[in-house]
Each structure stands twice: as structure tokens, then as C-alpha cells.
Steps between C-alpha positions, in 0.01 A plus 500: 500500500603189310313197367731214408435163337778243504512191276125444494344194338142378513282211386149473365394153604795277417641732233783743566373831359811712544834497679789732573297820542691775681432872519560792729265801507552814701310819574314633196589205274274280288533161332273381219464127427442413137442173315236276350206354690612216725857624529477544877433873540197461728668222696803718567281788617317269740828370639623855566162592655529203737201314354711209372807335646805494273669173417834667566622845594357776713347848488616758754399853594716759665437854617618708790155472660450126440461276803742213539366181342229678299391308190543680169134429419392735780639793302303408187166576341395228254254570218434176316266400219208501742394820666450362854175689555158374614241550227210550741675767709520861391827641371526706820451190718760304303760774523418558869569133569839507329599827664425363846627146436833599344580817691806708415858379490814649658354841571355550152153639450226381268248746361131515589248288312355801323849616396586153368178482298562846358856401410370220273233726353196343669432718800127519442411128508639372831142445621433236232543126556833392355322239288306774317817648354635422154815289471709811440347685795558198724865492401539868575343460843726202571793731430355749749558231764874563462449864594293469819765301690868584459744235379840589352499213247229460235482160329277528195385214277362633170380817676350658187284202400146606396593869495450757227778735391397781736494267800839357403637854514354548849666178618834597349491837675417339835784251460740781410387696808564195719852469359562873540407465868771236538285191446596184313299336219520144371260438211415236240337629185449446129433872453755782546449685828684811387754487783829671427816319613309184595717190515378203299511128570404278204347174623575213263280231649780321683779733602521874526816623662527874542859608456667811632251574777731468797 
């Protein structure tokens, strides 16, 4: 598997946020975006996830099982600042929706809803409305969404926001397990994720060219 970005640039309104972004990630590799607020980290993640169109450049996905013409975004899970869950629905109903809506990718297999909830340490509260959960519990359940439907690429925007130290450790272990299974991770964070051998791309607010990735 390979996720490749070539000469990406993007705008926010009329302003050019970054230019010249290139990277190449293969099986089991991770890339962490760093930089101050407003430097373009979230914008870059949204471009790779297919939620924003780049000003220039392209993102491509390749694997032996990929269909011709498949968009790179189809191989990606995106976890943004918002959890993408309905407050009035139960945790089980939310995760059931995402499991059915997303399905599995390229022969991979997501885990059951109960297994996903157990994996984030909240297996006993799936019956509760999502809106009843604390901010930290909501974030953990949003992460469980990545587990119920298989995607080889995880795109994570501040994934440990609102989490305590124990929950951060759970997230780190799940990310490491995804990489060990051959997955790819692209993350933006102000906090260390504890990933060994992760590549780093500092975003400067205008240009962030990643050298030596080809």
C-alpha cells in the first residue's frame, strides 16, 4: 500500500495556507504534522481526506487490490475536531450507523461494536445516548468508529484532545496496533503520540516541504 501527496498547496479563503507539500507513506508508516495553530495542519489533513480540493497537486493511493481510478480518500478514515456522532442516539446506534454506512475496504474486516467499545475502555455504556457522555468519553467513542469499519489509512486531527493520560495510552496502543497490521497513520497533534519511527512534517504557516520521502 502507498499513500502519496505531490506538490500540494491549499487556500483558506483568499490566503495561501501552504504550498509544496510532498510525502510518500507506505505500509506500517506514520507521519506527524507539527506547528503552531493556523499553520495549515488541519487544512492539509482535510485535503488528503478528500474534504477539501487542493489549489495544486494531487493525492494518490495504490495497492495491489485497489480498483482503477479509486480516489485516495476512499482508503481513509478521518477523525477531525468534531466527533461526527448524533447526541440523541445511543452509542450503539451511532457506531451501528458508521459500521453499515462505511463498510469495510479492500477485504479488511472491522471489529464488532462491542469489541470496539471494549477496545476504548467503555464497553459497558453503549446503551447510553452519546450526548450523555463526558467530553473524554465522547472522544474515545469517536475513535471506536475507526475500528468498526476497516480503512487502511487513519487521518487524525488532534486525536487525544480532551483525554486523560490513561485514555491517551489506550489511543497510542490502538494506533500502534493499526501500524503493526500494515496500516498508515497521518496525524496532526500538539501532544506526543508515542509513535516510534514516525516521520515528522513541521508546518510553518506557508510552506512545509517534506524532503527525502521519495
